[in-house]
N, C-alpha and C positions, 0 to 999 in steps of 0.2 A: 854709341851706335852710329853707323855711317848711313847717310841718306843718299839715295840715288835719284835719278831723274824720272820724269814722266813724259812720255811721248803721246801726243794727242793726234788722232786721226780726225780730219774734218767731218767724216761721216759718222764716226762712232767713238765713244770714249772708252779707252782701253786702260783700266787701272793695272798697275804693276806693283810689286812689293817695293816699299819705300825705305825699309830698314833691312839690313842684314842682321841675322841673329847675333846678339852680343856674345862675347867669348864665353865658353862653357855652357852655352844654351843651344840646343838643337833647333832646327827649323820648326819641328812639330811643337816643341815647348814654347817657342816664341809665338807661334800661331795661336796656341791655346791661351797664352797670356793676353794677346790682343783681343781675342774673342771674349774673354772674361771681362776685360776692360769695357768693351762695347756694351755688354749686358749690364755691367755695374752702373755705367753712366746713364744708360737708358732707364734703368730702374730708379736711380737717384733722381733724375729730373721728372719722372712720372710721380714719384712720392712728393717732391717739392711742389709740383703743380697742384696736386691734390691738397697739400697743406695750405697753400696760399688761397686756393679756392674756398676751402672750409673756413679759413680766417675771414675772408671777405663776407661770406654768407653769414657767419656768426656776428660780425660787427654790424652789418646791416640790420640783422634781426634784433640786436640788443641796443644799438645806438642810432638807428635810423640811417637815412641816406647821407652821403658825405657832402652833398651840394648845399652847404649852409655857411654863411659868411662867418659865423662865430667860430667855426672850426679852423679858419685860416689864421692861426696864431703865428707869431714870428718864427718859432721853431718848426712849425708845420710847413711854412713857406720855404724855409731853408732846406728842410728834408725833401720837399718836392723838387726843388732845383737840383739837389744832389741826385735824386732818383732819376730825373729825366735826362740828366747828362749821361748816366749809365744806359738809359734807354736809347739815347742817341748813338752810343757806341755800338750797341747790338743792332740798331736800325741800320747803321752803316754796313755791317756785315750782311744783313738780310738783303739790302739793295744790291750789293756785289753778288751775292749768292744766286739770287733769282734772275733768270734770263728774261722773264716776262714782266713788263712794267706793271701790268694790272695786278698780278699776284704780289709783286713787291709792295705796291701801294696798299693792297688789302692787309698785308701783314704789318705794315707800318701803322696803319689805323688801329689794328688790334693791339699792337704793342703800346701805343699811346693810351688807349682806352682801358686795357686789361693788365698792363704791366707785365710782371713776371709770370702770370698765368699764360699769356701768349708766348712769352720767352720759352718757358718749359715745354709748351705744346709744340713750338716750332723745332726746338732741339730734338725732342723725342721723335718727331716726324722725320727729321733728317737721319736719325739713327735707324729708323724703320726702313728707310729707302736704301740703306747700304746692302750691297750684295754680300753673299757669303764670303767671297774672295776678299772684298774690301774689309770686312770685319776681321778677317784673319791676318790682315797685313798692317794697316794703320788706320783704325776707325776714326780717330779724331781728325787726322789729315783729310780724309775723304768727306767728313761732315763739314769741315771748313771750306773745302774746295768747291769752286763753281764748276758745274757739270759741262757747260758749253764754253767754247773759246770766246773771249772778248777781245775785239780788235781795237787798239788805240794807237794813235800816231805818237811820235816822240814828243811833240809839242803838248799834246793832251796829257801825257804821262807827267811831264814836268809841271804843268799847270795844276794837275790834281795833287801831286806831291807837295808843291808849294802851298796850296790851299790847306791841305791837311796839317802841314807843319805850323801854319799860323793859327788854324782853328782850334786844335786841341790844347796848346798852351793858353790860348785865350779863354777857353772853357774852364781850364784849371784855375786861372786867375780869377775868373768870375765866381767860382765856387769858394775860393779862398777869401775873396772880398766879402762874399755873402756871409761866410762863417764868422769872420772877424766882426762885421757890422752887427750880426745877431747877438754875439756874445757881449759886445759893448752896450747894445741897447736893451737887451732882454736878459742878460746874465747867463749863467751856466745852464746847459740843458739837463743836467742831472738833478732834476727836481720832480717831485711827485705830481705837481699840478701840470707839468709840461706834457706828461704822457697820457693824453686823452685816448679813448679807444681807437679812434681813427689814426692818430699818430702812431700808435703801437702797430696797427695793421700796416701802415705805410713803411715803418721800419722793417717789419718782417718781409714785406714785398721787396724792399731795397736789398736786404741781405740774401734773398734768393737769387737776385741778379748778381750779387757779389760772388756767390758760389759758381755761377756760370763763368764769370770773368776769371775766377781763381783757377778753374780747370784749364782755361786757355793759357794763363800765365805759367802754370805748372808744365803744360805741354811745350811752350815756347822755350823755357829756360833749360839749358843743359845741366845746370848745377841745382841740386835740391836746396842748397843754402841760399842761393840767389832767388829761387822761386819762393821759398818760405819768407824771405825778407820782403819781397814785393807783395805777397799775399797778406802778410801782417799789416803792411802799410795801407793796403786797400781796405782791409777790415776796419782799421782805426781812423783813417782820414777819407775814406770813400772816393768820390770822383776826383778829388785833388790828386791823389796818388795814381788813380787810373789814367788821368790825362797826362801826368808826368811820365808814366811808363810808356804810354803810346807815343808821346812826343819823342822820347828817347829812342824808341825803335824806329820812328820815322826818320830821325836825323842820322841813324846808322845806315839807311838806304842811300844808294848813289842816286844822282839826279836822273839817271837813265832807267831806274827801276819803277815799275808800276806800284801804286800805293798798296795793292792787296798783298804784296809780299810781307807786309807787316804782320799778317795773320800767322805766318809760318815760322818755324824755329830758325835760329841763326844758321844752323848746319844746312838747312834747306836752301837758304838764300845764297850760300856759297856755290851752289851748283846752278849757275846761270846758263840757260839755253839761249840759242840764237832767236831770231824773229819767229813769230808764229807760235809762241808757247802760251800755255795757260798757267800762270805761275812761272817758275823757273826750272821746271823739272822735266827731264827726258831720259829715256833709256836707249842704250845701244843694244846690240844683240844680247838676248838673255838666254843663255844655255840652260838646259834642263837642270834645275837644282842649283844653278850658279848665277849670281847677279854681279854685274860689273858696274862700277861707278866711274863716271866721267866728269871731270871738273871742266865746266865751260866758262870761258871768259874769266 
């Protein structure tokens, strides 16, 4: 599928189709597929949010509150580090997405306190905000995209990109070191005594977040084989693979690119617009029923 650009008016956000229908698929069939995807993802994250909410309520009812020192076993500590690295990844997207710092801080606090309950709630809310037109075009793209233009100087872009390129490999190394240390000092995690009720709840919470990241990876990757490879790695090794994947995407960006381009697929990033863009996408004139792609820079 070819991706075209997105032109932003300073006064109003004007979404346009970002994909032309694939070969042998009409525009109406493509729109129907996109709308179905939006409904499916909204339903999926609603169900996952309810699942983890029920899990937390059940665990509190049967095992008490989690704020007890005896619960902080070596593997619980390692799982929490893994979990909060994923929360940091989602937090980074939320901070980019929200134009209001008060709203962004509120969601960050909710993510830290409620984990994937807040993650699912935020994602469902973004799908509910989509217009009919956006749902028929590219729902995941518009969920990821910031609604208002963000102005950055070239120096700020370079600094942000450099910081991200250092930060995510460092987080991956932190988790790898934590994993090795915990195995050496406490043995394998595959033991019955390791899985306390609260560790089990934390693992469920963790993998709900993995589902969200897997949807993003599947969206970014043009090859299903590549997407499946990375998703399996993230499932098996958690935030180690997540950080490796993000670092790889960051190093694929040029020094002139804003960090948020890492959110979008590689085909999107090939369509670079000139100054004043939100992302790298813009449209030339769009005839009725006809979309023209322009490669910029």
